[in-house]
PALUMLUM-794100 format. One line per field, with one value per residue (C-alpha): residue number from 1; chain; residue in three letters; x, y, z negated. Coordinates in pm, 1 decimal, always signed. Example, Ala and Ser with C-alpha at 12.3 -4.5 7.8 and 13.67 -1.06 7.14 Angstrom:
2
num <- (1,2)
chaine <- (A,A)
residu <- (ala,ser)
c1 <- (+1230.0,+1367.0)
c2 <- (-450.0,-106.0)
c3 <- (-780.0,-714.0)
! end
This chain:
403
num <- (1,2,3,4,5,6,7,8,9,10,11,12,13,14,15,16,17,18,19,20,21,22,23,24,25,26,27,28,29,30,31,32,33,34,35,36,37,38,39,40,41,42,43,44,45,46,47,48,49,50,51,52,53,54,55,56,57,58,59,60,61,62,63,64,65,66,67,68,69,70,71,72,73,74,75,76,77,78,79,80,81,82,83,84,85,86,87,88,89,90,91,92,93,94,95,96,97,98,99,100,101,102,103,104,105,106,107,108,109,110,111,112,113,114,115,116,117,118,119,120,121,122,123,124,125,126,127,128,129,130,131,132,133,134,135,136,137,138,139,140,141,142,143,144,145,146,147,148,149,150,151,152,153,154,155,156,157,158,159,160,161,162,163,164,165,166,167,168,169,170,171,172,173,174,175,176,177,178,179,180,181,182,183,184,185,186,187,188,189,190,191,192,193,194,195,196,197,198,199,200,201,202,203,204,205,206,207,208,209,210,211,212,213,214,215,216,217,218,219,220,221,222,223,224,225,226,227,228,229,230,231,232,233,234,235,236,237,238,239,240,241,242,243,244,245,246,247,248,249,250,251,252,253,254,255,256,257,258,259,260,261,262,263,264,265,266,267,268,269,270,271,272,273,274,275,276,277,278,279,280,281,282,283,284,285,286,287,288,289,290,291,292,293,294,295,296,297,298,299,300,301,302,303,304,305,306,307,308,309,310,311,312,313,314,315,316,317,318,319,320,321,322,323,324,325,326,327,328,329,330,331,332,333,334,335,336,337,338,339,340,341,342,343,344,345,346,347,348,349,350,351,352,353,354,355,356,357,358,359,360,361,362,363,364,365,366,367,368,369,370,371,372,373,374,375,376,377,378,379,380,381,382,383,384,385,386,387,388,389,390,391,392,393,394,395,396,397,398,399,400,401,402,403)
chaine <- (A,A,A,A,A,A,A,A,A,A,A,A,A,A,A,A,A,A,A,A,A,A,A,A,A,A,A,A,A,A,A,A,A,A,A,A,A,A,A,A,A,A,A,A,A,A,A,A,A,A,A,A,A,A,A,A,A,A,A,A,A,A,A,A,A,A,A,A,A,A,A,A,A,A,A,A,A,A,A,A,A,A,A,A,A,A,A,A,A,A,A,A,A,A,A,A,A,A,A,A,A,A,A,A,A,A,A,A,A,A,A,A,A,A,A,A,A,A,A,A,A,A,A,A,A,A,A,A,A,A,A,A,A,A,A,A,A,A,A,A,A,A,A,A,A,A,A,A,A,A,A,A,A,A,A,A,A,A,A,A,A,A,A,A,A,A,A,A,A,A,A,A,A,A,A,A,A,A,A,A,A,A,A,A,A,A,A,A,A,A,A,A,A,A,A,A,A,A,A,A,A,A,A,A,A,A,A,A,A,A,A,A,A,A,A,A,A,A,A,A,A,A,A,A,A,A,A,A,A,A,A,A,A,A,A,A,A,A,A,A,A,A,A,A,A,A,A,A,A,A,A,A,A,A,A,A,A,A,A,A,A,A,A,A,A,A,A,A,A,A,A,A,A,A,A,A,A,A,A,A,A,A,A,A,A,A,A,A,A,A,A,A,A,A,A,A,A,A,A,A,A,A,A,A,A,A,A,A,A,A,A,A,A,A,A,A,A,A,A,A,A,A,A,A,A,A,A,A,A,A,A,A,A,A,A,A,A,A,A,A,A,A,A,A,A,A,A,A,A,A,A,A,A,A,A,A,A,A,A,A,A,A,A,A,A,A,A,A,A,A,A,A,A,A,A,A,A,A,A,A,A,A,A,A,A,A,A,A,A,A,A,A,A,A,A,A,A,A,A,A,A,A,A)
residu <- (met,lys,thr,ile,asp,glu,leu,leu,ser,glu,gly,val,ala,gly,lys,arg,val,phe,val,arg,ala,asp,leu,asn,val,pro,leu,asp,gly,thr,thr,ile,thr,asp,asp,gly,arg,ile,arg,ala,val,val,pro,thr,val,lys,ala,leu,ala,asp,ala,gly,ala,arg,val,ile,val,ala,ser,his,leu,gly,arg,pro,lys,gly,ala,pro,asp,pro,ala,phe,ser,leu,ala,pro,ala,ala,ala,arg,leu,gly,glu,leu,leu,gly,ala,asp,val,ala,phe,ala,glu,asp,thr,val,gly,thr,ser,ala,glu,ala,ala,val,ser,gly,leu,ala,asp,gly,arg,val,ala,val,ile,glu,asn,leu,arg,phe,asn,ala,gly,glu,thr,ser,lys,asp,asp,ala,glu,arg,ala,ala,phe,ala,asp,arg,leu,ala,gly,leu,ala,asp,val,tyr,val,gly,asp,gly,phe,gly,ala,val,his,arg,lys,his,ala,ser,val,phe,asp,leu,pro,lys,arg,leu,pro,his,tyr,ala,gly,tyr,leu,ile,ala,thr,glu,val,gly,val,leu,lys,lys,leu,thr,asp,asp,val,lys,arg,pro,tyr,val,val,ala,leu,gly,gly,ala,lys,val,ser,asp,lys,leu,ala,val,ile,asp,gln,leu,leu,gly,lys,ala,asp,arg,leu,leu,ile,gly,gly,gly,met,ala,tyr,thr,phe,leu,lys,ala,lys,gly,tyr,glu,val,gly,ile,ser,leu,leu,gln,glu,asp,gln,ile,pro,ala,val,gln,glu,tyr,ile,glu,arg,ala,glu,lys,asn,gly,val,glu,leu,val,leu,pro,val,asp,val,leu,val,ala,pro,glu,phe,pro,asp,leu,lys,thr,lys,ala,pro,ala,asn,pro,thr,thr,val,ala,ala,asp,ala,ile,pro,ala,asp,gln,glu,gly,leu,asp,ile,gly,pro,glu,thr,arg,lys,leu,tyr,ala,ser,lys,leu,ala,gly,ala,gly,thr,val,phe,trp,asn,gly,pro,met,gly,val,phe,glu,his,pro,asp,tyr,ala,glu,gly,thr,lys,ala,val,ala,gln,ala,leu,val,asp,ala,pro,gly,phe,thr,val,val,gly,gly,gly,asp,ser,ala,ala,ala,val,arg,thr,leu,gly,phe,asp,glu,asn,ala,phe,gly,his,ile,ser,thr,gly,gly,gly,ala,ser,leu,glu,tyr,leu,glu,gly,lys,thr,leu,pro,gly,leu,ala,ala,leu,glu,asp)
c1 <- (+17742.9,+17451.9,+17448.6,+17209.7,+17309.0,+17202.9,+16892.9,+16745.6,+16918.5,+16637.4,+16384.7,+16220.1,+15915.9,+15624.8,+15805.9,+15796.8,+16162.9,+16299.8,+16593.1,+16733.8,+16964.2,+17135.0,+16928.3,+17024.8,+17139.2,+17221.6,+16893.1,+16860.4,+16514.5,+16367.9,+16665.3,+16883.8,+17221.3,+17419.9,+17206.5,+17582.8,+17344.2,+17027.7,+17253.1,+17440.6,+17127.6,+16980.4,+17177.2,+17059.7,+16693.7,+16688.1,+16822.1,+16515.8,+16258.1,+16354.7,+16321.9,+15992.4,+16013.4,+15770.3,+16066.4,+16044.8,+16340.5,+16375.5,+16599.4,+16693.1,+16787.9,+16889.9,+16855.0,+16477.5,+16410.2,+16197.3,+15896.9,+15806.7,+15953.0,+15903.8,+16254.7,+16354.5,+16115.1,+16242.4,+15985.9,+16286.4,+16508.0,+16183.2,+16127.8,+16505.3,+16479.0,+16211.3,+16387.6,+16698.7,+16525.3,+16275.5,+15955.0,+15695.0,+15778.3,+15523.6,+15585.7,+15437.6,+15404.2,+15483.7,+15718.6,+15485.7,+15144.5,+14855.3,+14992.0,+15334.2,+15064.7,+14874.8,+15210.7,+15303.4,+14983.8,+14940.2,+15273.6,+15195.0,+15555.7,+15869.0,+15735.2,+15917.1,+15751.5,+16005.9,+15834.2,+15891.6,+16247.6,+16304.3,+16412.6,+16075.3,+15957.8,+16190.6,+16208.6,+16466.6,+16700.6,+16610.1,+16901.7,+16639.3,+16678.7,+16282.3,+16152.2,+16362.6,+16289.3,+15936.9,+16022.1,+16140.0,+15874.4,+15629.8,+15879.8,+15917.1,+15562.6,+15578.6,+15797.4,+15961.6,+16293.9,+16602.8,+16851.8,+17165.6,+17210.5,+17273.1,+17643.7,+17664.8,+17489.9,+17587.0,+17802.0,+17460.9,+17288.8,+16970.7,+16594.4,+16595.0,+17046.8,+17056.1,+16715.0,+16565.8,+16778.1,+16753.2,+16369.8,+16366.5,+16588.3,+16852.1,+17135.6,+17389.4,+17312.1,+17568.6,+17672.9,+17730.8,+17926.6,+18136.8,+18199.3,+18364.7,+18607.5,+18734.2,+18756.1,+18941.3,+19205.1,+19269.3,+19321.3,+19376.1,+19549.8,+19712.9,+19948.3,+20204.9,+20357.4,+20022.2,+19950.2,+19665.4,+19509.6,+19319.1,+19150.6,+18836.9,+18814.4,+18786.7,+19137.2,+18957.5,+18686.6,+19027.7,+19236.2,+19126.5,+19189.4,+19524.2,+19548.0,+19573.5,+19676.7,+20034.4,+20088.6,+19970.0,+20032.5,+20330.4,+20258.6,+19997.2,+19928.0,+19756.8,+19538.5,+19222.8,+19106.4,+19233.9,+19550.5,+19574.6,+19558.5,+19936.6,+20054.1,+20040.9,+20171.5,+20429.3,+20496.9,+20348.6,+20159.6,+19813.9,+19640.5,+19263.2,+19269.1,+19036.2,+19196.3,+19154.9,+19431.2,+19293.3,+19390.1,+19719.4,+19877.5,+19740.1,+19892.9,+20227.2,+20232.7,+20084.8,+20416.9,+20630.6,+20460.1,+20500.9,+20858.6,+20964.1,+20775.9,+20886.5,+20538.4,+20594.7,+20355.2,+20341.4,+20195.0,+20139.9,+20377.9,+20201.3,+19872.9,+19623.3,+19484.8,+19272.3,+19112.8,+18755.8,+18580.5,+18441.7,+18066.5,+17981.9,+17649.3,+17769.6,+18087.5,+18218.9,+18611.4,+18805.2,+19157.3,+19331.1,+19719.6,+19957.8,+20244.8,+20460.2,+20315.7,+20472.0,+20462.3,+20026.6,+19948.8,+19821.3,+19457.3,+19497.3,+19284.1,+19390.4,+19161.7,+19305.5,+19672.9,+19901.0,+20068.9,+20363.3,+20176.6,+19989.2,+20299.1,+20473.2,+20102.5,+20141.2,+20472.7,+20388.1,+20102.1,+20274.3,+20373.4,+20159.6,+20014.2,+19662.8,+19584.1,+19300.1,+19151.8,+18932.1,+18810.1,+18874.4,+19217.8,+18995.8,+18722.5,+18646.8,+18300.3,+18415.8,+18661.3,+18952.1,+19004.0,+18927.5,+19318.3,+19479.0,+19154.2,+19099.1,+19494.3,+19497.4,+19141.6,+19370.8,+19698.6,+19485.3,+19337.2,+19721.8,+19808.3,+19885.3,+19760.7,+19401.0,+19256.9,+18984.8,+18792.1,+18636.8,+18310.8,+18138.7,+18267.2,+18518.5,+18264.6,+18096.5,+18397.5,+18490.4,+18170.6,+18117.9,+18520.9,+18380.8,+18605.2,+18518.3,+18398.6,+18494.5,+18903.8,+18855.4,+18887.2,+18587.4,+18392.4,+18289.8,+17919.7,+17979.8,+18278.6,+18175.8,+18149.9,+18467.4,+18634.2,+18515.2,+18563.1,+19019.5,+18931.6,+18898.1,+18567.2,+18293.7,+17999.5,+17650.8,+17497.6,+17789.8,+17774.8,+17353.6,+17399.8,+17677.4,+17452.7)
c2 <- (+14666.2,+14598.3,+14218.9,+13980.0,+14004.8,+14391.5,+14274.7,+14045.9,+14229.9,+14472.5,+14247.0,+14039.4,+13875.7,+13907.1,+14104.7,+13991.0,+13885.0,+13830.6,+13619.5,+13657.2,+13279.7,+13097.7,+12756.6,+12679.6,+12280.0,+12072.4,+11791.0,+11518.5,+11536.3,+11589.1,+11456.7,+11680.3,+11577.2,+11831.0,+12012.8,+12197.8,+12574.0,+12466.2,+12384.2,+12667.3,+12868.8,+12716.8,+12910.4,+13234.1,+13095.8,+12899.4,+13209.9,+13428.6,+13182.3,+13079.6,+13481.7,+13477.6,+13625.8,+13546.0,+13408.6,+13447.4,+13273.2,+13362.9,+13195.9,+13144.9,+12781.7,+12716.8,+12979.1,+12971.2,+13192.9,+13493.5,+13239.2,+12948.7,+12580.8,+12265.5,+12148.7,+12444.6,+12470.7,+12502.9,+12257.5,+11975.8,+12280.1,+12406.4,+12049.9,+11928.1,+12337.6,+12219.6,+11886.0,+12086.7,+12293.8,+12016.0,+12171.2,+12225.8,+12488.8,+12641.2,+12653.7,+12933.5,+12862.0,+13201.2,+13454.9,+13820.2,+13651.2,+13552.5,+13228.5,+13382.6,+13681.5,+13402.8,+13180.7,+13506.4,+13672.1,+13265.7,+13247.5,+13263.3,+13403.9,+13196.0,+12988.0,+12963.6,+12994.4,+12978.4,+13106.0,+12955.7,+13046.5,+13442.6,+13380.6,+13257.2,+13701.8,+13845.7,+14091.9,+13922.4,+13959.3,+14219.9,+14479.7,+14705.3,+14943.9,+14994.4,+14631.4,+14533.7,+14778.7,+14703.9,+14350.3,+14450.1,+14658.2,+14406.6,+14197.2,+14427.8,+14455.1,+14062.7,+14204.2,+14438.1,+14421.3,+14218.6,+13968.9,+13885.9,+13550.2,+13406.5,+13484.2,+13326.3,+13559.4,+13879.2,+13896.8,+13933.0,+14319.1,+14095.3,+14290.7,+14086.7,+14135.8,+14462.2,+14699.4,+14527.1,+14614.3,+14945.4,+14942.8,+14750.3,+14818.3,+14559.2,+14334.9,+14059.6,+13695.1,+13456.9,+13337.6,+13621.7,+13798.4,+13468.3,+13474.5,+13792.8,+13755.7,+13434.8,+13746.5,+13927.5,+13708.0,+13612.2,+13988.5,+14170.1,+13950.3,+13715.2,+13434.3,+13337.1,+13111.5,+13178.4,+12895.2,+12934.0,+12624.2,+12713.7,+12427.4,+12384.6,+12456.5,+12755.3,+12998.1,+13287.3,+13272.7,+13300.4,+13564.4,+13870.2,+13647.6,+13527.6,+13892.2,+13965.3,+13727.4,+13736.5,+14048.2,+13879.2,+13510.9,+13373.9,+13042.2,+12911.6,+12607.6,+12583.3,+12242.4,+12096.3,+12195.8,+12548.1,+12376.3,+12308.3,+12675.4,+12751.2,+12478.9,+12513.2,+12872.6,+12714.2,+12583.7,+12179.7,+12005.1,+11916.0,+11688.6,+11766.1,+11874.2,+12163.7,+12480.7,+12843.5,+12917.5,+13309.6,+13307.8,+13207.4,+13613.7,+13659.2,+13336.9,+13448.5,+13801.3,+13567.8,+13342.5,+13624.5,+13844.2,+13594.7,+13505.3,+13862.2,+13914.9,+13606.4,+13447.0,+13072.7,+12946.9,+12558.5,+12344.7,+11952.2,+11724.0,+11474.9,+11428.5,+11164.3,+11088.9,+10953.7,+10928.4,+11094.8,+11224.6,+11002.8,+10884.0,+11009.5,+10877.7,+10530.3,+10578.3,+10324.3,+10242.1,+10487.2,+10348.2,+10637.8,+10656.5,+10838.9,+11095.0,+11315.8,+11681.8,+11744.7,+11469.7,+11473.1,+11251.0,+11464.3,+11269.1,+11250.8,+11443.1,+11575.5,+11496.3,+11498.7,+11619.6,+11310.6,+11068.2,+11287.5,+11671.4,+11560.4,+11459.2,+11800.3,+11994.7,+11798.4,+11938.7,+12274.0,+12292.8,+12134.0,+12422.8,+12668.4,+12946.1,+13008.7,+12806.2,+12904.2,+12627.2,+12665.8,+12474.3,+12070.1,+11952.6,+11700.4,+11562.2,+11433.4,+11283.2,+11024.7,+10768.4,+10732.8,+11134.3,+11199.6,+11110.2,+11461.1,+11655.5,+11387.5,+11495.5,+11849.1,+11839.4,+11583.3,+11871.5,+12064.0,+11896.2,+11837.4,+12177.5,+12335.5,+12701.4,+12806.7,+12675.8,+12744.6,+12542.8,+12811.1,+12699.7,+12573.6,+12252.1,+12264.5,+12239.9,+11993.1,+11779.3,+11775.4,+11650.4,+11409.6,+11276.4,+11216.8,+11459.7,+11608.0,+11935.8,+12059.9,+11962.8,+12245.6,+12598.3,+12676.5,+12592.0,+12890.2,+12871.7,+13152.1,+13052.2,+13284.6,+13567.7,+13438.6,+13484.7,+13857.7,+13940.7,+13850.8,+13992.2,+14352.5,+14390.4,+14582.6,+14299.4,+14475.1,+14259.4,+14321.7,+14658.9,+14750.2,+14580.0,+14835.2,+15121.0)
c3 <- (-18639.2,-18880.8,-19011.6,-19123.7,-19500.4,-19492.5,-19332.6,-19588.2,-19909.8,-19748.7,-19770.2,-19477.8,-19623.4,-19390.1,-19139.4,-18794.8,-18701.7,-18288.5,-18336.9,-17949.3,-17965.5,-17710.6,-17662.8,-17315.3,-17398.6,-17113.6,-17021.7,-16827.2,-16772.5,-17142.8,-17365.0,-17523.7,-17481.1,-17644.2,-17928.8,-18066.4,-17930.0,-18141.7,-18483.4,-18407.3,-18479.4,-18762.9,-19055.6,-18932.0,-18828.0,-19205.2,-19430.7,-19220.0,-19288.2,-19592.3,-19694.0,-19585.6,-19236.2,-18959.2,-18714.9,-18344.0,-18206.2,-17786.3,-17544.1,-17171.1,-17054.8,-16690.9,-16386.4,-16310.2,-16083.2,-16288.6,-16258.1,-16454.9,-16395.3,-16626.1,-16525.4,-16787.6,-17065.1,-17352.3,-17532.2,-17605.6,-17779.3,-17988.6,-18104.9,-18194.8,-18384.4,-18590.5,-18688.4,-18784.4,-18958.5,-19142.7,-19027.1,-18776.4,-18493.3,-18292.2,-17919.9,-17697.9,-17341.0,-17197.3,-17323.9,-17357.3,-17277.2,-17445.4,-17561.1,-17693.5,-17879.1,-18018.0,-18167.6,-18323.1,-18506.8,-18667.3,-18812.4,-19153.3,-19403.3,-19412.5,-19024.5,-18697.7,-18365.9,-18034.3,-17702.1,-17375.3,-17177.8,-17124.9,-16737.8,-16636.8,-16617.1,-16373.1,-16566.2,-16830.3,-16555.6,-16379.4,-16194.6,-16197.5,-16534.9,-16529.8,-16489.7,-16751.4,-16978.1,-16894.9,-16998.3,-17321.7,-17409.9,-17362.8,-17612.7,-17862.8,-17922.8,-18054.8,-18349.0,-18613.7,-18606.8,-18402.2,-18461.3,-18221.0,-18265.3,-17916.3,-17822.3,-17493.2,-17340.7,-17514.7,-17190.3,-16968.5,-16929.6,-16958.5,-17151.3,-17434.0,-17506.0,-17406.1,-17405.2,-17654.7,-17921.1,-17839.6,-17903.2,-18306.6,-18616.3,-18485.1,-18691.0,-18548.7,-18674.8,-18870.5,-18557.6,-18359.8,-18654.6,-18696.9,-18298.8,-18255.5,-18629.8,-18431.2,-18146.9,-18331.3,-18448.1,-18076.9,-18017.6,-18324.9,-18639.9,-18362.5,-18609.4,-18354.4,-18166.0,-18001.1,-17733.8,-17447.3,-17265.7,-16896.1,-16708.7,-16537.2,-16158.4,-16024.1,-16094.3,-16011.8,-16242.3,-16499.9,-16338.7,-16525.0,-16871.2,-16779.9,-16634.4,-17018.8,-17177.6,-17007.5,-17212.5,-17524.6,-17533.7,-17575.4,-17397.4,-17081.0,-16990.9,-16654.5,-16604.1,-16443.2,-16082.9,-16091.0,-16165.9,-15815.5,-15696.7,-15912.8,-15741.2,-15419.7,-15510.4,-15573.1,-15228.8,-15308.8,-15100.6,-15263.7,-15071.5,-15064.3,-15416.8,-15513.7,-15414.2,-15364.5,-15100.4,-15122.3,-15484.0,-15365.6,-15338.6,-15708.4,-15865.1,-15747.1,-15908.3,-16209.4,-16199.7,-16146.0,-16442.4,-16669.0,-16630.3,-16628.1,-17017.0,-17082.5,-17181.9,-17095.5,-16810.0,-16823.7,-16496.1,-16477.9,-16389.4,-16304.2,-16195.7,-16143.6,-15776.7,-15556.5,-15198.7,-15333.5,-15632.5,-15887.2,-15911.8,-16298.6,-16251.3,-16208.0,-16419.7,-16200.6,-16215.4,-16029.2,-15952.1,-16001.0,-15900.0,-16113.5,-15861.6,-15958.8,-15924.3,-15665.4,-15436.4,-15418.1,-15086.0,-14809.2,-14804.1,-15201.3,-15467.9,-15850.8,-16099.3,-16425.7,-16534.6,-16588.5,-16892.8,-16859.7,-16886.6,-17130.9,-17337.8,-17279.7,-17308.5,-17690.3,-17754.7,-17629.4,-17877.8,-18183.8,-18453.7,-18266.6,-18499.2,-18291.5,-17998.2,-17735.7,-17522.1,-17265.0,-16923.3,-16933.1,-16757.0,-16526.6,-16456.8,-16838.0,-16786.3,-16626.2,-16868.2,-16595.8,-16590.3,-16958.3,-17174.3,-17048.4,-17234.2,-17471.7,-17522.0,-17602.2,-17756.8,-17985.8,-17985.5,-18146.5,-18397.0,-18523.2,-18455.5,-18799.0,-18735.3,-18615.8,-18315.8,-18130.9,-17870.0,-17584.2,-17589.8,-17199.5,-17087.9,-17387.2,-17647.9,-17427.3,-17373.1,-17748.6,-17850.3,-17595.2,-17648.1,-17980.8,-18139.2,-18480.2,-18481.5,-18852.4,-18668.9,-18514.9,-18644.4,-18423.2,-18187.8,-17960.6,-17812.1,-17531.3,-17250.7,-17074.0,-17351.2,-17518.7,-17146.4,-17144.0,-17464.7,-17430.3,-17074.5,-17259.2,-17124.7,-17300.8,-17366.8,-17360.3,-17567.7,-17854.6,-17773.4,-17847.5,-18189.4,-18237.6,-18159.8)
! end
């Protein structure tokens, strides 16, 4: 895989460089609530612009249905990128139409333009190879060189991620090079004990990575909504907690395999419960009750790990040589259910080894809860991409850059 440093050594002054970034940031209307992914691509964009390239930044945002939708416009992200670069950034109101062509043709050396949300064109996400290729052809017409730096999208076989690199000289940006280096530390060069903390809502989202980790990790900590399927698999009452009953046989098999493989599988010993899900808009007090994990009332819902579990998980993370964490321990968006996630984040900060926050809600949580990002070894920009890499899957966007 060629890197941006190789591209810069070859010279980029006057060249049109297409940077596939990941500007898929959360929005409250037009207000960005977490700009982490934009900040992550700044080093690549700045290096190219400083070297005299004419930089075209492209990304998706949200899930528009192949047509323009103002709610998913990249305009706020483009404005924020300009603020971070300290320079004006042109914004094209389409992807490959007259506005994009004008924005690119109007670029001077060292200047940057952002084109509109790639998913406003149905060809970006199409499962039809020909439709995707046609869109990639039009994108290729905007540029001379391709730089892949949208790690959060490399597990997608999309036109700008998979097809476009085949049409232009292609290189990995700084972010992708960093992310791949980190993931290799989690797979090829692991310092032990290797502890993995998994949370989030659905156990089905994590089954494949658990399958892989049962042969690699020393210890697995389970929290979040997915924990209740594990507790049910052990025969516990889980009340009205989030539950995927169809996954219970698979979970039971994993529990048995963990014991057989000598992997310590740690489940909550107590949980915070309430009769209903909290109001995340008003953040009204929820007044939860703490109960033992094997004593959840039939009319109550588990919403966070309890205080004894927080202590237990912190002790299991202490002394770890490597930690990977993906998925919050509870409904961290509400203050009454944020303590479990906060406790795990703090345990990563305190751990002496290499710590990785695996993107997605985990990355949002550490920022929302006020942690210093530099206190962690690495905060990934791609939750889904990180998990699929750890599952051993071939990621289309990385494969395209390696050709």
